[in-house]
The first five atom37 places (N, CA, C, CB, O) and aatype in JSON, in Angstrom:
{
  "aatype": [12, 11, 11, 18, 9, 11, 16, 16, 14, 19, 6, 0, 9, 5, 19, 16, 11, 3, 2, 1, 11, 6, 19, 1, 6, 13, 0, 2, 7, 18, 1, 9, 2, 13, 6, 16, 15, 7, 2, 15, 9, 13, 16, 10, 6, 7, 1, 12, 1, 13, 11, 18, 7, 3, 18, 10, 9, 11, 2, 15, 16, 7, 6, 4, 18, 19, 4, 3, 11, 11, 9, 13, 6, 11, 16, 18, 1, 6, 19, 11, 11],
  "atom_mask": [
    [1, 1, 1, 1, 1],
    [1, 1, 1, 1, 1],
    [1, 1, 1, 1, 1],
    [1, 1, 1, 1, 1],
    [1, 1, 1, 1, 1],
    [1, 1, 1, 1, 1],
    [1, 1, 1, 1, 1],
    [1, 1, 1, 1, 1],
    [1, 1, 1, 1, 1],
    [1, 1, 1, 1, 1],
    [1, 1, 1, 1, 1],
    [1, 1, 1, 1, 1],
    [1, 1, 1, 1, 1],
    [1, 1, 1, 1, 1],
    [1, 1, 1, 1, 1],
    [1, 1, 1, 1, 1],
    [1, 1, 1, 1, 1],
    [1, 1, 1, 1, 1],
    [1, 1, 1, 1, 1],
    [1, 1, 1, 1, 1],
    [1, 1, 1, 1, 1],
    [1, 1, 1, 1, 1],
    [1, 1, 1, 1, 1],
    [1, 1, 1, 1, 1],
    [1, 1, 1, 1, 1],
    [1, 1, 1, 1, 1],
    [1, 1, 1, 1, 1],
    [1, 1, 1, 1, 1],
    [1, 1, 1, 0, 1],
    [1, 1, 1, 1, 1],
    [1, 1, 1, 1, 1],
    [1, 1, 1, 1, 1],
    [1, 1, 1, 1, 1],
    [1, 1, 1, 1, 1],
    [1, 1, 1, 1, 1],
    [1, 1, 1, 1, 1],
    [1, 1, 1, 1, 1],
    [1, 1, 1, 0, 1],
    [1, 1, 1, 1, 1],
    [1, 1, 1, 1, 1],
    [1, 1, 1, 1, 1],
    [1, 1, 1, 1, 1],
    [1, 1, 1, 1, 1],
    [1, 1, 1, 1, 1],
    [1, 1, 1, 1, 1],
    [1, 1, 1, 0, 1],
    [1, 1, 1, 1, 1],
    [1, 1, 1, 1, 1],
    [1, 1, 1, 1, 1],
    [1, 1, 1, 1, 1],
    [1, 1, 1, 1, 1],
    [1, 1, 1, 1, 1],
    [1, 1, 1, 0, 1],
    [1, 1, 1, 1, 1],
    [1, 1, 1, 1, 1],
    [1, 1, 1, 1, 1],
    [1, 1, 1, 1, 1],
    [1, 1, 1, 1, 1],
    [1, 1, 1, 1, 1],
    [1, 1, 1, 1, 1],
    [1, 1, 1, 1, 1],
    [1, 1, 1, 0, 1],
    [1, 1, 1, 1, 1],
    [1, 1, 1, 1, 1],
    [1, 1, 1, 1, 1],
    [1, 1, 1, 1, 1],
    [1, 1, 1, 1, 1],
    [1, 1, 1, 1, 1],
    [1, 1, 1, 1, 1],
    [1, 1, 1, 1, 1],
    [1, 1, 1, 1, 1],
    [1, 1, 1, 1, 1],
    [1, 1, 1, 1, 1],
    [1, 1, 1, 1, 1],
    [1, 1, 1, 1, 1],
    [1, 1, 1, 1, 1],
    [1, 1, 1, 1, 1],
    [1, 1, 1, 1, 1],
    [1, 1, 1, 1, 1],
    [1, 1, 1, 1, 1],
    [1, 1, 1, 1, 1]
  ],
  "atom_positions": [
    [[49.31, 55.99, 173.64], [49.94, 54.63, 173.9], [49.35, 53.8, 173.64], [50.28, 54.31, 174.96], [48.31, 54.03, 174.27]],
    [[49.14, 52.51, 172.9], [48.03, 51.84, 172.9], [48.6, 50.67, 174.07], [47.54, 51.33, 171.29], [49.78, 50.69, 174.42]],
    [[47.66, 49.71, 174.58], [47.28, 48.53, 175.41], [46.55, 47.66, 175.06], [46.8, 48.77, 176.37], [45.37, 47.65, 174.72]],
    [[47.68, 46.53, 175.2], [47.27, 45.32, 174.9], [47.08, 44.46, 176.14], [48.17, 44.77, 173.99], [47.7, 44.73, 177.17]],
    [[46.11, 43.28, 176.06], [46.25, 42.15, 176.69], [46.08, 40.81, 176.31], [45.68, 42.26, 177.47], [45.3, 40.52, 175.4]],
    [[46.87, 39.79, 177.05], [46.92, 38.36, 175.97], [45.42, 38.12, 176.1], [48.02, 36.74, 176.54], [44.67, 38.31, 177.06]],
    [[45.17, 37.62, 174.76], [43.94, 36.71, 174.86], [43.67, 35.29, 174.59], [43.18, 37.17, 174.18], [42.55, 34.79, 174.5]],
    [[44.74, 34.74, 174.49], [44.71, 32.94, 174.43], [45.86, 32.57, 175.7], [45.42, 32.13, 172.5], [47.01, 32.73, 176.11]],
    [[44.29, 31.83, 175.96], [44.53, 31.24, 177.5], [46.05, 30.43, 177.68], [43.18, 30.01, 177.87], [46.69, 30.15, 176.66]],
    [[46.4, 30.18, 178.59], [47.28, 29.4, 179.21], [47.64, 28.48, 180.06], [47.64, 29.76, 179.42], [47.32, 28.8, 181.2]],
    [[48.32, 27.17, 179.95], [48.18, 26.93, 181.13], [49.19, 26.96, 181.91], [47.69, 26.01, 181.24], [50.33, 27.25, 181.56]],
    [[48.86, 26.69, 182.98], [50.28, 26.76, 184.18], [50.14, 25.77, 185.34], [50.42, 28.4, 185.05], [49.05, 25.34, 185.71]],
    [[51.21, 25.46, 185.84], [51.1, 24.87, 187.31], [51.79, 25.41, 188.31], [51.47, 23.57, 187.41], [52.78, 25.97, 187.84]],
    [[51.73, 25.54, 189.63], [52.47, 25.89, 190.65], [53.4, 24.82, 190.94], [51.69, 26.23, 191.72], [53.23, 23.61, 191.06]],
    [[54.7, 25.77, 191.07], [55.6, 24.01, 191.8], [55.77, 24.3, 193.39], [57.77, 23.61, 191.03], [56.34, 25.24, 193.94]],
    [[55.07, 23.15, 193.99], [55.52, 23.0, 195.37], [56.48, 21.75, 195.81], [54.28, 22.93, 196.18], [56.94, 21.06, 194.89]],
    [[56.67, 21.56, 196.55], [57.92, 20.53, 197.12], [56.96, 19.07, 196.76], [58.46, 20.79, 199.28], [57.39, 18.13, 196.1]],
    [[56.05, 19.12, 197.16], [54.83, 17.86, 196.81], [54.32, 17.47, 195.69], [53.68, 18.04, 197.31], [53.7, 16.41, 195.77]],
    [[54.39, 18.12, 194.35], [54.14, 17.52, 192.89], [55.01, 18.03, 192.18], [52.84, 17.76, 192.21], [54.7, 18.9, 191.37]],
    [[56.39, 17.56, 192.34], [57.5, 17.25, 191.53], [56.87, 16.18, 190.36], [58.76, 16.6, 192.5], [57.2, 16.32, 189.19]],
    [[56.07, 15.24, 190.72], [55.98, 14.46, 189.6], [55.13, 14.86, 188.72], [55.72, 13.28, 189.85], [55.42, 14.58, 187.55]],
    [[53.69, 15.72, 189.01], [53.02, 16.55, 187.92], [53.71, 17.82, 187.67], [51.58, 16.87, 188.26], [53.24, 18.55, 186.79]],
    [[54.41, 18.09, 188.09], [55.48, 19.17, 187.32], [56.05, 18.82, 186.19], [56.64, 19.54, 188.06], [56.06, 19.48, 185.15]],
    [[56.76, 17.32, 186.49], [57.4, 16.81, 185.31], [56.81, 16.37, 183.93], [57.98, 15.82, 185.73], [57.23, 16.4, 182.77]],
    [[55.23, 15.79, 184.73], [54.35, 15.7, 183.34], [53.92, 17.05, 182.41], [52.95, 15.04, 183.77], [53.74, 17.18, 181.2]],
    [[53.82, 18.01, 183.58], [53.3, 18.99, 182.78], [54.56, 19.71, 181.72], [52.59, 20.07, 183.85], [54.5, 20.31, 180.64]],
    [[55.46, 19.4, 182.44], [56.43, 19.91, 181.23], [57.23, 19.18, 180.64], [57.25, 20.83, 181.51], [58.33, 19.4, 180.14]],
    [[56.42, 17.98, 180.75], [56.39, 16.84, 178.77], [57.98, 17.17, 178.0], [54.61, 17.86, 177.01], [58.18, 17.94, 177.06]],
    [[58.61, 16.65, 178.46], [60.03, 16.81, 177.41], [61.19, 17.53, 177.92], [0.0, 0.0, 0.0], [62.36, 17.26, 177.66]],
    [[60.65, 18.8, 178.93], [61.63, 19.33, 179.28], [62.29, 18.99, 180.8], [61.28, 20.55, 179.05], [61.78, 18.79, 181.9]],
    [[63.96, 19.04, 180.2], [64.57, 18.58, 181.27], [64.32, 19.72, 182.7], [66.13, 18.37, 180.76], [64.33, 20.94, 182.62]],
    [[64.11, 18.91, 183.93], [63.82, 19.98, 185.03], [65.04, 19.33, 186.06], [61.93, 19.97, 185.75], [65.31, 18.13, 186.01]],
    [[65.59, 20.05, 186.8], [66.31, 19.55, 187.97], [65.71, 19.98, 189.52], [67.8, 20.1, 187.79], [65.39, 21.14, 189.77]],
    [[65.63, 19.21, 190.23], [65.12, 19.82, 191.53], [66.38, 19.19, 192.67], [63.26, 19.21, 191.91], [66.66, 18.12, 193.2]],
    [[66.92, 20.65, 192.65], [67.96, 20.32, 193.92], [67.92, 21.22, 194.91], [69.43, 20.29, 193.56], [67.15, 22.18, 194.93]],
    [[69.22, 20.78, 196.31], [68.87, 21.95, 197.21], [69.69, 23.08, 196.74], [69.14, 21.66, 198.77], [69.53, 24.16, 197.32]],
    [[70.52, 23.02, 195.81], [71.33, 24.25, 195.32], [70.05, 25.57, 194.45], [72.74, 23.46, 193.97], [70.21, 26.79, 194.36]],
    [[69.1, 24.88, 194.04], [68.34, 25.68, 193.24], [67.46, 24.68, 192.42], [0.0, 0.0, 0.0], [67.73, 23.48, 192.55]],
    [[66.52, 25.02, 191.65], [65.49, 24.03, 190.74], [65.63, 25.17, 189.2], [63.33, 23.84, 191.65], [65.74, 26.34, 188.82]],
    [[65.55, 24.14, 188.92], [65.7, 24.66, 187.12], [65.26, 23.89, 186.04], [67.17, 24.82, 186.62], [64.76, 22.79, 186.28]],
    [[65.33, 24.22, 185.05], [64.08, 23.55, 183.97], [65.38, 24.16, 182.68], [61.75, 24.6, 183.99], [66.09, 25.15, 182.85]],
    [[65.4, 23.24, 181.41], [66.0, 23.43, 180.15], [65.17, 23.82, 179.14], [66.62, 22.37, 179.76], [64.71, 23.03, 178.31]],
    [[64.9, 25.36, 179.18], [63.61, 25.46, 178.23], [64.46, 25.89, 176.62], [62.27, 26.97, 178.94], [65.67, 26.08, 176.73]],
    [[63.98, 26.01, 175.47], [64.34, 26.81, 174.16], [65.15, 27.9, 174.29], [63.22, 27.31, 173.5], [66.1, 27.98, 173.52]],
    [[64.9, 29.08, 175.39], [66.31, 30.02, 175.62], [67.01, 29.75, 176.46], [66.24, 31.3, 175.91], [67.55, 30.76, 176.91]],
    [[67.43, 28.54, 177.12], [68.26, 28.17, 178.36], [67.68, 27.84, 179.57], [0.0, 0.0, 0.0], [66.5, 27.51, 179.65]],
    [[68.53, 27.91, 180.66], [68.46, 27.33, 181.46], [67.8, 28.13, 182.32], [69.45, 26.86, 181.71], [68.3, 29.25, 182.29]],
    [[66.34, 28.01, 183.54], [65.4, 29.1, 183.62], [65.77, 28.66, 185.28], [63.61, 29.04, 182.75], [66.16, 27.52, 185.51]],
    [[65.66, 29.29, 185.98], [65.83, 29.21, 187.49], [64.48, 29.14, 188.29], [66.63, 30.48, 187.99], [63.62, 29.94, 187.92]],
    [[64.18, 28.28, 189.34], [62.61, 28.71, 190.09], [62.76, 28.27, 191.45], [61.1, 27.89, 189.4], [63.6, 27.43, 191.8]],
    [[62.03, 28.77, 192.12], [61.47, 28.62, 193.6], [60.44, 27.77, 193.56], [60.96, 29.9, 194.29], [59.73, 27.69, 192.55]],
    [[60.19, 26.85, 194.93], [58.92, 26.74, 195.54], [58.12, 27.78, 195.28], [58.99, 26.58, 196.86], [58.63, 28.89, 195.47]],
    [[56.67, 27.72, 194.77], [55.15, 28.82, 194.52], [55.59, 29.41, 193.3], [0.0, 0.0, 0.0], [54.81, 30.13, 192.67]],
    [[56.93, 29.18, 192.8], [56.69, 29.94, 191.64], [55.92, 29.39, 190.16], [57.98, 30.36, 191.36], [55.88, 28.16, 190.25]],
    [[55.5, 29.7, 189.26], [54.56, 28.92, 188.41], [55.59, 28.21, 186.58], [52.99, 30.38, 188.06], [56.51, 28.81, 186.02]],
    [[55.25, 27.48, 186.34], [55.73, 26.79, 184.89], [54.41, 27.28, 184.22], [56.02, 24.84, 184.84], [53.27, 27.03, 184.62]],
    [[54.81, 28.13, 182.94], [53.71, 28.44, 182.2], [53.83, 27.6, 180.53], [53.67, 30.19, 182.17], [54.63, 27.99, 179.68]],
    [[53.31, 26.95, 180.42], [52.89, 26.56, 178.83], [52.01, 26.93, 178.04], [52.59, 25.52, 178.65], [50.8, 26.69, 178.12]],
    [[52.77, 27.8, 176.88], [51.87, 28.57, 175.89], [51.06, 27.67, 174.98], [52.72, 29.5, 174.99], [50.88, 26.46, 175.05]],
    [[50.59, 28.59, 174.08], [49.59, 27.51, 172.72], [50.47, 26.81, 172.04], [48.67, 28.37, 171.35], [50.12, 25.8, 171.44]],
    [[51.89, 27.3, 172.03], [52.76, 26.24, 171.31], [53.55, 25.29, 171.97], [53.62, 26.81, 170.53], [54.47, 24.68, 171.43]],
    [[53.16, 25.16, 173.29], [53.53, 24.11, 174.16], [54.83, 24.32, 175.01], [0.0, 0.0, 0.0], [55.16, 23.71, 176.02]],
    [[55.47, 25.31, 174.38], [56.71, 25.87, 175.32], [57.01, 26.1, 176.68], [56.92, 26.87, 175.04], [56.71, 27.28, 176.88]],
    [[57.41, 25.65, 177.63], [57.25, 25.99, 179.19], [58.31, 27.11, 179.16], [57.61, 24.62, 180.41], [59.11, 27.25, 178.23]],
    [[58.24, 27.98, 180.39], [58.98, 28.88, 180.76], [58.39, 29.18, 182.25], [59.0, 30.01, 179.72], [57.26, 28.8, 182.59]],
    [[59.28, 29.9, 183.12], [59.11, 29.94, 184.42], [58.83, 31.65, 184.92], [60.45, 29.21, 185.06], [59.51, 32.59, 184.5]],
    [[57.73, 31.78, 185.84], [57.01, 33.0, 186.18], [57.16, 33.16, 187.94], [55.29, 32.83, 185.59], [56.78, 32.36, 188.8]],
    [[57.59, 34.0, 188.07], [57.69, 34.3, 189.98], [56.39, 34.51, 190.12], [58.65, 35.81, 190.75], [55.65, 35.17, 189.38]],
    [[56.05, 33.76, 191.36], [55.05, 33.66, 191.93], [54.24, 34.97, 192.22], [55.37, 32.99, 192.92], [53.04, 34.73, 192.36]],
    [[54.56, 36.18, 192.32], [54.03, 37.36, 192.53], [53.7, 37.76, 191.53], [54.64, 38.17, 193.08], [52.52, 38.0, 191.31]],
    [[54.97, 37.99, 190.31], [54.0, 38.53, 188.97], [52.97, 37.59, 188.7], [54.82, 38.69, 187.49], [51.82, 37.99, 188.59]],
    [[53.29, 36.2, 188.57], [51.88, 35.58, 188.16], [51.04, 35.85, 188.33], [51.53, 34.73, 188.36], [50.38, 36.25, 187.37]],
    [[50.37, 35.85, 189.83], [49.61, 36.21, 190.39], [48.95, 37.84, 190.07], [50.14, 35.89, 191.47], [47.75, 38.11, 190.02]],
    [[50.12, 38.79, 189.88], [49.56, 39.92, 189.21], [48.85, 40.21, 187.91], [50.37, 40.56, 189.15], [48.13, 41.17, 187.63]],
    [[49.3, 38.9, 186.98], [49.48, 39.32, 185.75], [48.19, 38.46, 185.38], [50.98, 39.07, 185.02], [47.37, 38.92, 184.58]],
    [[47.97, 36.91, 186.11], [46.92, 35.69, 185.7], [46.05, 35.91, 186.04], [46.99, 34.47, 186.04], [45.98, 36.9, 186.77]],
    [[44.66, 35.06, 185.72], [43.47, 34.91, 186.66], [43.0, 33.14, 186.25], [42.04, 36.33, 186.24], [43.16, 32.6, 185.16]],
    [[42.67, 32.83, 186.9], [41.85, 31.68, 186.54], [40.82, 31.74, 185.78], [41.42, 31.13, 187.47], [39.85, 32.46, 186.02]],
    [[40.98, 30.69, 184.39], [39.99, 30.49, 183.91], [38.62, 29.39, 184.43], [40.53, 30.29, 182.9], [38.8, 28.21, 184.72]],
    [[37.23, 30.12, 184.45], [36.33, 28.84, 185.24], [36.04, 28.63, 183.95], [34.92, 29.04, 186.5], [35.79, 29.5, 183.11]],
    [[36.08, 27.08, 183.74], [35.52, 25.72, 182.98], [34.02, 26.12, 182.77], [35.66, 24.13, 183.98], [33.25, 25.34, 182.21]]
  ]
}
């Protein structure tokens, strides 16, 4: 079986209660709701829910999507400039 790794860096931001403005700027154009009943972003695939601590990822085409904190931290590492 062949194995593959991602070769294109992605941009990501961790969502916290204190960075809502930054998250909205990062998601540029995507509708985001921060609500007591649960947070969500409306992506090309539909509504995605997220928790504080999760990450929003922007791929090379500018599409945003949600990634659970534990999965993100197992899958990605920071690229040093």
